[in-house]
VOPAVEX-309135 format. One record per residue (C-alpha): x, y, z. Coordinates in steps of 0.2 Angstrom, whole numbers, padded with zeros to 4 digits, always signed. Each point is the difference from the previous one (the first is absolute). Layout:
! residues N
XYZ;...
This chain:
! residues 867
+0651+0758+0538;-0005+0019+0000;-0011+0010-0015;+0006+0018-0005;-0011+0012-0007;+0006+0017-0006;+0001+0012+0016;+0005-0013+0012;+0010+0002+0015;+0018-0008-0006;+0007-0001+0017;-0010-0019+0001;+0012-0007-0013;+0013-0011+0008;+0017+0008+0005;+0012-0009-0014;-0008+0011-0012;-0011+0013+0008;+0015+0011+0000;+0001+0001-0018;-0018+0002-0003;+0001+0017+0013;+0013+0007-0012;-0011-0003-0016;-0016+0005+0009;+0009+0018+0008;+0006+0003-0019;-0016-0004-0011;-0013+0008+0016;+0008+0015+0008;-0007+0008+0015;-0012-0015+0001;-0008+0004-0019;-0003-0015-0010;+0006+0003-0019;-0010-0014-0008;-0003-0019+0002;+0015-0003-0012;+0015+0006+0010;-0008-0009+0016;+0000-0016-0009;+0018+0003-0006;+0005+0002+0017;-0007-0016+0006;+0007-0010-0015;+0018+0007+0004;-0002-0002+0020;-0004-0018-0004;+0015-0004-0011;+0009-0001+0017;-0013-0013+0007;-0006-0009-0014;+0009-0018-0003;-0013-0006+0014;-0014+0012-0006;-0014+0002-0015;-0012+0009-0006;-0018-0007-0002;-0010+0011-0013;+0018+0002-0010;+0006-0017+0001;+0021+0002+0000;+0012-0001+0012;+0010+0015+0002;+0020-0003+0001;+0010+0016+0003;+0014-0006-0013;-0012-0007-0013;-0019+0005-0008;-0001+0016+0013;+0002+0012-0016;-0010-0011-0011;-0013-0001+0011;+0001+0021+0005;-0002+0001-0020;-0015-0011-0001;-0009+0010+0013;+0006+0019-0007;-0008-0007-0017;-0017-0006+0006;-0009+0012+0010;-0013-0011+0005;+0012-0008+0013;+0000+0018+0009;-0018-0005+0006;+0002-0018+0004;+0003-0007+0018;+0016-0010+0002;+0003-0013+0015;+0015-0005+0007;+0002-0017+0010;+0013-0014+0003;+0000-0013-0013;+0006-0013+0013;-0013+0003+0015;-0010-0016-0004;+0000-0011+0014;+0002+0007+0019;+0009-0008+0013;-0012+0004+0013;-0004+0013+0012;+0015-0006+0013;+0012+0003-0013;-0006+0017-0001;-0010+0000-0015;-0016+0007-0005;-0009-0012-0009;-0011+0012-0011;+0013+0007-0009;+0005-0016-0005;-0010-0006-0019;-0005-0018+0007;-0007+0004+0016;-0009+0013-0004;-0008-0009-0015;-0006-0013+0012;-0007+0013+0013;-0010+0008-0015;-0007-0015-0006;-0005-0006+0016;-0008+0016+0005;-0009+0000-0017;-0007-0017+0003;-0007+0003+0016;-0008+0018-0003;-0007-0007-0018;-0007-0017+0011;-0006+0010+0015;-0009+0011-0014;-0008-0013-0008;-0007-0009+0015;-0010+0015+0005;-0005+0006-0018;-0005-0019-0005;-0017+0000+0010;-0003+0015-0010;+0002-0009-0016;+0015+0008-0004;+0014-0008-0013;+0016-0005+0006;+0008+0013-0014;-0010+0016+0010;+0009-0006+0017;+0017-0001-0008;-0001+0018-0008;-0007+0007+0016;+0017-0009+0011;+0009+0010-0011;-0008+0016+0002;+0000-0005+0018;+0021-0002+0001;+0001+0015-0012;+0001+0017+0001;-0018+0004+0002;+0000-0010+0018;+0014-0007+0009;+0015+0006-0014;-0007+0018+0004;+0012+0001+0013;+0016+0002-0008;+0010-0010+0013;-0010-0015-0003;+0001+0003-0018;+0018+0003+0001;+0004-0017+0008;-0011-0012-0005;-0004+0005-0016;+0015+0009-0008;+0004+0004-0018;+0014-0016-0001;-0012-0011+0007;-0016+0008-0012;+0011-0002-0015;+0001-0019+0004;-0019-0004+0004;-0003+0011-0018;+0012-0011-0008;-0010-0016+0007;-0016+0007-0001;+0003+0002-0018;+0010-0017-0004;-0017-0006+0009;-0011+0008-0012;+0010-0006-0015;-0002-0019+0005;-0018+0004+0004;-0004+0007-0017;+0009-0016-0007;-0009-0011+0010;-0017+0008-0006;+0006-0002-0018;+0001-0018+0004;-0016+0000+0007;-0008+0008-0015;-0006-0008-0015;+0001+0010-0015;-0013-0011-0008;-0014+0009+0010;-0001+0014-0009;-0005-0011-0016;-0012-0009+0010;-0010+0014+0009;-0018+0001-0004;-0010+0016-0005;-0002+0003+0018;+0017+0001+0004;+0006+0011-0013;-0014+0011+0001;+0003+0003+0018;+0019+0002-0005;-0001+0012-0011;-0014+0010+0009;+0008-0002+0016;+0016+0009-0006;-0007+0014-0012;-0015+0005+0012;+0009+0005+0015;+0014+0007-0010;-0012+0010-0010;-0009+0006+0016;+0014+0005+0010;+0009+0007-0014;-0014+0012-0003;-0003+0005+0020;+0020+0003+0000;-0002+0013-0016;-0015+0010+0009;+0011+0001+0014;+0015+0007-0008;-0010+0013-0009;-0009+0005+0013;+0013+0000+0016;+0013+0006+0005;+0013-0012+0004;+0018-0001-0001;+0008-0007-0014;+0007-0015+0008;-0016-0005+0003;-0006+0001-0016;+0012-0008-0009;-0002-0015+0012;-0021-0001-0006;+0004-0011-0015;+0011-0013+0011;-0013+0001+0013;-0015-0004-0012;+0010-0014-0008;+0004-0010+0018;-0018+0002+0006;-0007-0004-0017;+0011-0017+0001;-0006-0018+0002;+0016-0011+0002;-0003-0020-0003;+0013-0002+0016;-0009+0010+0011;-0017-0008-0004;+0008-0019+0000;+0005+0005+0017;-0016+0007+0007;-0009-0015-0007;+0011-0011+0008;+0000+0007+0017;-0020+0001-0001;+0001-0017-0004;-0014+0003-0017;+0017-0004-0012;-0012-0013-0007;-0014+0007+0001;-0014+0006-0015;+0006+0018+0005;+0018-0005+0003;+0004-0007-0016;-0011+0014-0010;+0012+0014+0009;+0016-0010-0003;-0004-0001-0018;-0007+0017-0001;+0017+0009+0009;+0010-0008-0012;-0010+0009-0016;+0000+0017+0011;+0018-0002+0003;+0006-0004-0017;-0011+0016-0004;+0008+0011+0013;+0017-0004-0004;-0002+0003-0018;-0005+0017+0005;+0014+0003+0012;+0013-0008-0014;-0006+0014-0012;+0001+0013+0012;+0018-0005+0006;+0007-0002-0018;-0007+0017-0005;+0009+0009+0014;+0016-0011-0007;-0003+0008-0017;-0002+0019+0008;+0015+0000+0013;+0012-0011-0007;+0009-0004-0016;-0005-0011-0016;+0015-0012+0006;-0008-0003+0017;-0016-0003-0006;+0009-0013-0012;+0010-0007+0013;-0012-0004+0013;-0015-0008-0014;+0015-0010-0008;+0006-0006+0019;-0019-0004+0004;-0002-0009-0016;+0014-0010+0002;-0002-0005+0019;-0018-0004-0004;+0006-0011-0019;+0014-0008+0013;-0011-0006+0014;-0016-0006-0012;+0013-0011-0011;+0013-0003+0010;-0006-0003+0017;-0018-0005-0005;+0004-0017-0008;+0013-0004+0015;-0014+0002+0010;-0013-0011-0010;+0015-0013-0002;+0000+0001+0019;-0016-0004+0002;+0002-0014-0013;+0012-0009+0008;-0007+0001+0017;-0012-0016+0005;-0016+0003+0006;-0001+0001+0018;+0019+0001+0001;+0010+0015+0006;+0011+0010-0011;+0018-0002+0001;+0009+0013+0011;+0010+0002-0016;-0015+0009-0008;-0006+0011+0015;+0019+0005-0001;+0000+0006-0018;-0017+0008+0002;+0007+0010+0013;+0016+0006-0008;-0010+0005-0017;-0009+0010+0013;+0013+0011+0008;+0010-0001-0018;-0018+0008-0007;+0000+0011+0016;+0017+0007-0004;-0002+0002-0019;-0017+0010+0002;+0009+0012+0014;+0015+0003-0013;-0009+0003-0015;-0011+0012+0010;-0018-0011-0002;+0001-0004+0020;+0002-0018+0009;-0019+0000+0002;-0006-0001-0018;+0015-0012-0003;-0004-0012+0014;-0020+0003-0006;+0003-0006-0017;+0010-0015+0005;-0014-0005+0011;-0011+0001-0013;+0008-0013-0012;+0001-0014+0015;-0016-0011-0002;-0009+0002+0017;-0005-0013+0010;+0009-0018+0002;+0012-0005-0001;+0011+0014-0004;-0011+0017+0005;-0006-0010+0015;+0019-0006+0006;+0006+0019-0001;-0015+0010+0010;+0003-0014+0013;+0018+0005+0001;-0002+0017+0002;-0018+0004+0005;+0004-0002+0018;+0015+0011+0000;-0007+0015-0012;-0018+0000+0009;+0005-0002+0019;+0018+0009-0001;+0002+0012-0015;-0017+0006-0004;-0006+0005+0017;+0017+0009+0000;-0006+0010-0017;-0016+0003+0008;+0006+0007+0019;+0014+0010-0012;-0013+0010-0008;-0008+0004+0017;+0019+0006+0005;+0001+0012-0012;-0018+0006+0005;+0000+0017+0008;-0015+0007+0005;+0007+0016+0005;+0005+0005-0016;-0017+0002-0005;-0003+0018+0003;-0011+0006-0013;-0017-0007+0003;-0006+0007-0016;+0011-0014-0010;-0008-0013+0012;-0018+0005-0006;+0005+0002-0019;+0008-0018+0000;-0013-0008+0010;-0010+0008-0012;+0008-0009-0013;+0000-0016+0009;-0017-0001+0001;-0005+0004-0016;+0011-0014-0005;-0009-0011+0012;-0017+0004-0006;+0006-0001-0019;+0006-0018+0004;-0017-0005+0009;-0008+0006-0015;+0010-0007-0014;+0000-0017+0010;-0017-0003+0005;-0007+0003-0017;+0004-0015-0010;-0005-0012+0015;-0017+0008+0001;-0002-0001-0019;+0003-0019+0002;-0011-0001+0013;+0009-0004+0016;-0007+0003+0016;+0003+0020+0006;+0009-0007+0017;+0011-0008-0011;+0004+0013-0013;+0004+0014+0013;+0011-0014+0009;+0010-0002-0016;+0000+0019-0002;+0008+0001+0018;+0013-0013-0005;+0005+0010-0015;+0003+0014+0010;+0013-0008+0013;+0017+0008+0000;+0016-0007+0008;+0018-0005-0008;-0004+0008-0017;-0004+0015+0005;+0014+0002+0013;+0014-0005-0011;-0005+0015-0010;-0001+0013+0013;+0017-0007+0006;+0008+0001-0016;-0007+0019-0004;+0007+0002+0019;+0017-0006-0004;+0002+0010-0017;-0009+0018+0009;-0014-0001-0011;-0011+0003+0016;+0005+0009+0015;-0002-0006+0017;-0016+0004+0003;-0009-0006-0015;+0007-0016+0004;-0008-0001+0017;-0015+0005-0006;-0001-0014-0014;+0007-0012+0014;-0017+0004+0011;-0012+0000-0014;+0008-0019-0003;-0003-0005+0017;-0017+0007+0000;-0007-0007-0016;+0007-0016+0004;-0005+0001+0019;-0020+0003-0008;+0000-0012-0011;+0005-0015+0007;-0014-0003+0015;-0013+0007-0012;+0004-0015-0013;+0000-0010+0015;-0017+0006+0006;-0008+0000-0017;+0006-0016-0009;-0002-0016+0007;+0006-0014-0014;-0011-0013+0010;-0015+0010-0002;-0003-0007-0017;+0001-0018+0004;-0017+0001+0008;-0011-0012-0011;-0017+0003-0005;-0004-0016-0002;+0001-0016+0010;+0016-0010-0007;+0000-0016+0012;-0002-0019-0006;-0013+0000+0012;-0011+0013-0009;+0005-0007-0018;-0015-0008-0011;+0003-0019-0002;+0009+0000-0018;+0009+0019+0001;+0017-0002-0005;+0011+0000+0013;+0012+0016+0000;+0019-0003+0009;+0012+0011+0003;+0016-0012+0006;+0016+0010+0006;+0017-0006-0002;+0016+0006+0006;+0011-0015-0004;-0003-0018-0008;+0000-0008+0016;-0019+0001+0003;-0006-0003-0020;-0003-0019+0003;-0010+0003+0014;-0010+0014-0007;-0002-0009-0015;-0007-0016+0011;-0013+0012+0008;-0006+0006-0016;-0001-0017-0008;-0010-0003+0015;-0012+0013-0002;-0010-0009-0014;+0002+0009-0018;-0012-0005-0011;-0005+0007-0016;-0018+0003+0008;+0009+0010+0014;+0019+0002-0005;+0011+0010+0010;+0010+0016-0007;+0017+0000+0009;+0010+0016+0002;+0017-0004+0005;+0010+0017+0006;+0016-0003+0003;+0006+0012+0015;+0019+0008-0001;+0006+0012+0013;+0004+0017-0011;+0021+0002-0001;+0009+0011-0012;-0015+0009-0004;-0009+0018+0005;-0017-0007-0006;-0011-0016+0003;-0008-0010-0015;-0013-0013-0001;+0000-0005-0018;-0005-0016-0008;+0010-0012-0006;+0004-0005-0019;+0007-0014-0003;+0015-0004-0011;-0002-0006-0017;+0014-0013+0003;+0004-0008+0015;+0015+0005+0010;+0013-0011+0007;+0002+0008+0014;-0016+0006+0007;-0005+0015+0013;-0008-0004+0015;-0015+0008-0006;-0001-0010-0016;+0003-0018+0010;-0015+0006+0010;-0010+0007-0014;+0005-0016-0013;-0006-0013+0014;-0018+0009+0005;-0001+0001-0021;+0004-0020-0003;-0013-0004+0015;-0014+0011-0010;+0004-0008-0018;-0002-0017+0009;-0017+0005+0005;-0007+0006-0016;-0012+0012+0002;-0003-0002+0019;+0012+0012+0005;+0008+0017-0007;+0016+0009+0005;+0005+0016+0000;+0017+0005+0005;+0008+0016+0009;+0014+0006+0008;-0001+0015+0013;+0016+0008+0007;-0002+0010+0016;+0006+0001+0017;-0005-0009+0012;-0008+0013+0009;-0014+0005-0011;+0000-0017-0011;-0018-0005+0006;-0006+0015-0012;+0005-0011-0013;-0008-0016+0006;-0016+0010+0004;-0002+0011-0016;+0004-0013-0011;-0013-0011+0008;-0013+0014-0001;+0004+0001-0019;-0001-0017-0004;-0016-0002+0011;+0008-0015+0012;-0010-0011+0010;+0016-0007+0012;+0017+0007+0003;+0013-0012+0004;+0015+0003+0006;+0014-0009+0009;+0006-0002+0017;+0013+0011+0006;+0008-0015+0008;+0009-0014-0009;+0004-0016+0003;+0015-0008-0007;+0005-0019-0001;+0000-0006+0019;-0006+0012+0014;+0010+0014-0006;-0011+0017-0003;+0002+0015-0008;-0010+0017+0005;-0002+0015-0011;-0007+0013+0011;-0002+0013-0018;-0011-0014-0007;-0010+0000+0017;-0005+0018+0000;-0004-0001-0019;-0010-0016+0005;-0009+0011+0017;-0005+0017-0013;-0008-0011-0014;-0012-0009+0013;-0003+0017+0006;-0003+0010-0015;-0004-0016-0013;-0018+0004-0010;-0003-0019+0000;+0004-0017+0010;+0018-0005+0005;+0008-0015+0002;+0017-0003+0009;+0007-0015-0006;+0013-0008+0014;+0009-0014-0013;+0006-0014+0011;+0004-0012-0011;+0019+0005-0004;+0006-0009+0017;+0000-0018-0006;-0014-0003-0012;-0001+0003-0020;-0007+0017-0005;-0015-0006-0010;-0010-0012+0007;-0013-0001-0014;+0016-0008-0008;+0001-0012+0013;-0017-0007+0005;-0016+0000-0009;-0011+0009+0011;+0004+0015+0009;-0006+0002+0019;-0007+0017+0007;-0004+0005+0017;-0010+0012+0004;-0002+0007+0020;-0016+0009+0003;-0003+0011+0017;-0012+0011-0008;+0001+0019-0006;+0003+0006-0016;+0016-0006-0004;-0004-0017+0004;-0015+0001-0012;+0012+0005-0012;+0013-0012+0002;-0016-0013+0000;-0008+0008-0016;+0018-0003-0009;-0001-0018+0007;-0016-0003-0007;+0006+0005-0018;+0016-0011+0001;-0012-0015+0005;-0005+0002-0018;+0016-0008-0005;+0000-0017-0004;+0016-0003+0006;-0002+0009+0017;-0008-0004+0016;-0005+0012+0012;-0001-0002+0020;-0008+0011+0012;+0002+0002+0017;-0012+0009+0010;+0005+0005+0019;-0015+0003+0010;-0001+0001+0020;-0016+0000+0013;+0002+0019-0001;+0006+0012-0014;+0017-0006-0006;+0003+0018-0008;-0008+0016+0004;-0013+0006-0013;-0016+0007-0005;-0016-0006-0003;+0000+0001-0017;+0018-0006-0002;-0006-0017+0009;-0015+0000-0012;+0012+0003-0015;+0013-0016+0007;-0016-0011+0001;-0006+0005-0017;+0016-0004-0008;+0002-0014+0009;-0017-0007-0004;+0007+0003-0020;+0012-0011+0003;-0010-0014+0006;-0011+0000-0014;+0015-0001-0011;+0006-0015+0009;-0016-0008-0008;+0006-0002-0016;+0020+0002+0002;+0008-0014+0010;+0018+0009+0000;-0007+0011+0013;+0000-0005+0017;-0006+0011+0016;+0006-0004+0019;-0004+0010+0015;+0012+0000+0015;-0008+0005+0016;+0014+0009+0011;+0000+0005+0020;+0016+0011-0002;+0012+0006-0013;+0015-0013+0004;-0015-0013-0006;-0001+0011-0017;+0020-0002+0000;+0001-0019+0000;-0013-0001-0013;+0009+0008-0012;+0017-0008+0005;-0007-0016-0003;-0007+0004-0017;+0017+0011-0005;+0007-0013-0015;-0016-0006-0005;-0004+0014-0012;+0009+0011-0015;-0007+0014+0002;-0009+0008+0017;-0011+0016-0003;-0004+0008+0016;-0008+0018+0003;+0010+0014+0005;-0011+0010+0013;-0010-0007+0013;-0011+0005+0016;+0008+0002+0017;-0002-0016+0010;+0009-0008+0015;+0002-0015-0014;+0010+0012-0010;+0010+0006+0016;+0005-0016+0003;+0008-0003-0018;+0009+0018+0002;+0010-0007+0016;+0007-0014-0009;+0004+0013-0015;+0001+0017+0002;-0012+0005-0015;+0007+0017-0003;+0002-0001-0019;-0009+0004-0014;-0007-0018-0002;-0013+0002+0015;+0000-0013+0014;-0003-0017-0011;+0011+0007-0013;+0015+0002+0011;-0003-0018+0008;+0003-0007-0018;+0015+0012-0003;+0009-0004+0017;+0017-0008-0002;-0003-0014+0010;-0016-0004-0008;+0006-0015-0010;-0012+0000-0013;+0004-0003-0019;-0016+0007-0007;-0002+0014-0009;-0013+0013+0011;-0009+0014-0009;-0006+0014+0014;-0015+0009-0006;-0008+0016+0001;-0017+0007-0008;-0001+0016-0009;+0000+0011+0012;+0000+0018-0008;-0019+0003-0008;-0006+0019-0006;-0013+0002+0014;+0003-0017+0011;+0008+0003+0017;-0004-0019+0004;+0004-0013-0014;-0017-0009+0008;-0012+0016-0004;-0004-0007-0016;+0002-0019-0002;-0013-0002-0014;+0011+0013-0012;+0007-0010-0014;+0015+0007-0010;-0006+0007-0016;+0006-0003-0017;+0013+0014-0005;
């Protein structure tokens, strides 16, 4: 393949047609003088006529045959002067697969091996850049753009041999096509993930942030651009680019913010939710302004017929998508049972509709991106259809195509095109003024609504994030020659700099777990005798519902000391761009095919109805990524002033001895244990092995055992057991292990508190004969194990503390079981696969995060205050 410009050496052409081209060149260019671009192109086209059955033009896509179409093609080019400045590339159309170097082929002149090598280079360079920049808090998009810059004309591509061999024009065309197609799929998925009703649900704070976050930076940057244009002597091209620079640097795009929040793992934090809803409002305002400007330009430079054709085509496309595809998508959702996969034929139909809409958008001049986004918007987000589409496409798009898009932007960036440093200073002044304006416009409403200053600054920085939307605009403007190479390079660098600065700043300023530190003791041990017990139970599926209800029923709910139960159904974020934490609204009419969430909520509601006024239930549903799901748990616990969070164990025992493990749930449990603003219990349900799920339904007495070694967690478990012992249908057995020396390490104060609560237990035994206290003298950890195993099937519920001081007894237990999990030594003992107990086990951790207290035992007399 060869690219020819006016003035190139024509002897480089292949022999079959070079003689004809030399004759025409001598005629039109006597004595080496060049008479204009059109004669050269005419020479080129005529010469190709002798060799065109196996060659084609890229850029003017017609195969030229000597006996057909040649005359018409020449007339087309002669009548269109714009072709005189275009670049034409000639390459063989059948060079797809290489036979290999042993057959004399150069693999890099064939399309497939060239593409594979390019993708490999892009992947390797971007991953190396990400590995280097990740410790500095840089997001993936910075590495991908820099990878393209490294491969492009700025560094490696500055070597003409490397550029011609690795990224020739034919290969660049293929990469461009793939990246634009990937961007179309990405825009479609963004439309699928967006809930359009979020605009209507946005509160006053989000609306104020969105409006001011779009108008203030645009106004300030526009004012700076106006002053510079009037006071400085600049090229007309750079001055004409000022409005576009103001628009792109003032932009806050929802897709960019959503990706940024997900990468920082704060999507479902308070700031994350506010930034998501505010960016949608901001996006709506800015794209409305851009659409008005676009319509004005069309009205200025195009005919009335063109305007009406564009408006009518857009209206027709929207009408067909909304009133044609939307009902079909809703029908698919209704006919897909809850928890069942979407049928393949439905996925196929949606993909065909996407390709058809993309073609229609290009056909009518509306862009395939616009059509894909509109189609994505009408598809309901979340399960089943939205989640199924995201699951099928997301990996392919996010792993292969979108990195290619970002890298392609870097490949087009040539830092050597920056020749005038005055232009750099001017454009960066506009970018900086837009940055400051965005901060001023965004930080005002949160401060007015009394958000902490640190969080307000973090929100303002997040709203300044740049990414795919800005890159898409700049790339498109460069493609249609609105901006030149110099302006494009300056703006790409500004996007990288802004994104690279914002990411580490936000990570430093904003820690969502910081607000989970409670100012009061929220433990069972420190609660008053007749306080309302507030419990937050988390459920992933109906499997643990009955075991949790049995635990709540054992907690002795009475009218004097009721239980306020908050049920949180946790759902993995699928097919959505923003997380949700919403209260469940019960249907007026009960459904014959309830969802999993409804089955869970109905079971707890029925239980509360049977307990009269002693139990109240509030149901919530949280939709978030597993990595940040603990934010929903902790924030809801803080909001509801919860005393105890109950989480299901990440291992689930099936019928028999088969066990299923979820590492995502294990990570969730560990995060909640680390960051919870109250006490936490991990519930291990062994009852699915052989016995019925409800012990209360099977027998009159519910048997509870509490194992006591000493320490804050054991005291919390014992305090919970003492509350349970007030239940007339329950018996409590406390097993205290002791040794001739300290059985577990601890301070003198801790041992004093252990003796105090044991004394209170013995005092309770005087009027409650359902409490039994045993003391077991042990000489080593294996004696502890034998005592526990001897009672493994005598109780319905076993409660143990999670953390204990170090001792040789616990070291012996860890030899039998690795004890490396989140449950502690004793907890992991009961959760082991070879521990054949059929009892439920509750592993308890006392509240660890209290404002001003580094040690939970520093203020043991502090009681939980009334809220």
